[in-house]
N, C-alpha and C positions, 0 to 999 in steps of 0.2 A: 503492500499501501503506499501511496505517495502524499496521500490527503496531509494538508496542515490544520491543524486544531488551536485556535488559543484559548488558553484558560484564564477566566477572570477570574480569581478566589483571593479576598486578602488576607484568610490566614494561610501563614507561610507553610506550614507544615502538612496542610490539607493541599494546597497547590503542588508542592512538591510531590506529594503521592500521586495526585492526578497526572501529573507530566511524566512521572516515570512509569505508570502504568501504561501511559498511552504510547508511549516511545519503545516501551517492551512490545508493543501490540504494532508497532511497525510505523506508527505515524510521526510526525514533524511536528513542534510544537512552538507556540510563543506563549507569553506569560503576560499577566497583567495584576495589580493588586486592587487597582481602581478602575471605575469606570473611565475617568477623564484619562488615564494613561492607556487603555485601551483602545479610545478613540482616538488618540492622538497616533498608536503603533497603526491602527487603519488606515490613516491618512499618508502615513510614512513607508510602511513595510508592504511586503506582497499580501494581498487579502486572501485570508485564509477560507480554508472550505467549510469550517463550521466554528461557532462560537460557544464554548461553555460556561457559562455564567451564573453566579451565585447570585442569589436574590439579595442578601443583606450585603450589602457593600457600603464603604465608608463614602460620606458624600453622595453623590448621585446613584441610587440605588439599581439594581439589575434590571427591575422593570424598567425605571427611566432611561437606562444604557439600550436595553432593548428595541424602545418607541424609537430612540434616536437614530439607530442603526437602521431600524426599518423604512425610516422616513428619508435614510439618502440615498440618493439615485444609485452611487457608485458602490456600495454594498447590502443593499436592502435584499439581494439575493442571496447572500449570507445564511445559511439555516443558525437558527440560536436552540440549545437545549438548557433550560432552565434547572438550578441546583439550589434545593432549599430543604430548610425543617419545615417548612408548612406544608401541611398534608391536607390541609381543609378544603374543600368543593371550591368555595369561592375564591380562595386564592389561586389553587390551580386557575381558574376561569380567569383570573386577573393578569395570570403569565401568558396564558394563550391568548387573550385579547389584546395584550401588548405585542404580539407577534410572534412568540416563542413555538417552535416547531414541536416540541416535546418537553417533558417536565421531570424531572426525577427525584425523589424526596430521600432526604438524608434521613437514616444511614443507608449506604444501598452497597451492592457488591460489585468489585470491578467488572466481572463477567455481564453481569446487568447494564452495565453502564456500556460497556464496548458494545453490546447487543442494540441498544438504543441509538447509539453513534453511527452502527452501520445500516441501519433502518432508515435513520434520517438522510444520510448521505445516498443511499440508493435512491430515496422521493426526491432529493434535490437535483439528482444529474440521472436519468436514466441512461445514459448511453453506458455508465459504469457497467452495465447486466450485457450489454452488446460486445460480443467477442471479437473484435475485428485489430488488425495492425494495419496502421496506415504509413505510409515512409515517405517522404520527401528528401532528397539529397542524404545528409547525415541524420537527418531528425525523424525519429520513429515516436507513434503514438500508440500506446494499447488500450484501447477503450476499456475492455475487460478489467483491467489492473487499475484504471484512471489514471496510466503513468505516460508521461512523456520524458524521452532521454535523447541524448547524442551521444553517440559512440559508447552506450552503455552506463553513461551518468544521467541519473533524475535530474531533471529542471524543475524546480520548483515554481509554481504559480497559482494564481488565484482562480477561482471558480470560472470567473466573466472572462478571463483571459484564455482558460480552457476550451470554453464553448466558442470563443472567437478565434483559437488555432484551429478547432476542429472543422468549424466554418470553412475556413481558409482551405484545409488539407483536402476536404471534401469537393472545394472549387480550384483548384489550382490553376495557374495562369491566367483567371479571370480578373476582370477589373470589376471593382463595386463600389458605389459612390456611399457616402458615410448614411444617407437614408435610407438605402439597400441593406446596408450592413445593420442597422437599426431594426428596420422590419425583420432580418432571418435571425439575428442574434439575440435580442431582447424581446422582439414579438412585438405585434399591434398594440397589445393592449397595455404596455409599458410607455407613458408619455416621458419621455427623456431629450435633451436636445444635442443635437448633433456634435458639439464638441466632447460630448461623452464618449465618442468611438474614439477621437484623438487622444483622452486620456488611456483608455485601455490598450490602444495601439503602442503608445509610450511605454506602457506598462509590459506588455508584452516583449518588445525588443529589448526591454532592460533585463527580463528573465534569459533571451535568448544571447544575450551578448558575451558575457561566461565564455561562451562556446563558440564565439566568432561566427554565428549565423543570424544577428540580427538583419541583416540586408535581405534575407529570406521574405521580411516582409516590407514590401516597396511602395513607395508613395507615386503615385502617378498624377502629376501637375494637371491641375485643371479635373480631372476625373474621379479621382479617390485613392484606393489602396488594391495592390495584388500581392497575393503570394506566389513566388518561385524561388525555387531551390539555384536555378539557371542565371543569377546575375543580372 
């Protein structure tokens, strides 16, 4: 697995336990002790595939953070699992109404948590279950394992960059306008500005840059973007 999960938990011992369990299961991790730090990381780092958010955080609560995440165009698609000691039905409903995709009540077993994570990731990206290997030059995408690699080395990228790359790989050598990419990758029902495409193109290139293949994503002046390994 190559999915990246951000753990947002203020209690250090619990946070380190969660990070250890996730990394043992094969996930990459990011961590934050407050909602403010987590939101800052979302702006600065590669967007994770899933957020694991504690309800009771200092400052802004996990509920408030989830609402902010779901209102932001850039990472509203990132699924959220809330961790909390609150097990009452009204509290669960509040979490789900805020935009959480699932809800795990403390104490929980690592096995239960990993099962919930796998289920949410499957729902968030159905391409994970399709067994396909797509290649372009030095780049390979294994959709069954949700893994992108170059010369055997895994590339980390956010879920939107993954979807954008998948679309490009399925339509290599064709030029697409920003509007066409918005419709195809984000969907007609999502209202976002065309500059959002530019943001994710930059992030995709940034993910590819350490491997020297950022030029696979090409700007066609006056037209849009094209994906080609031919230069």
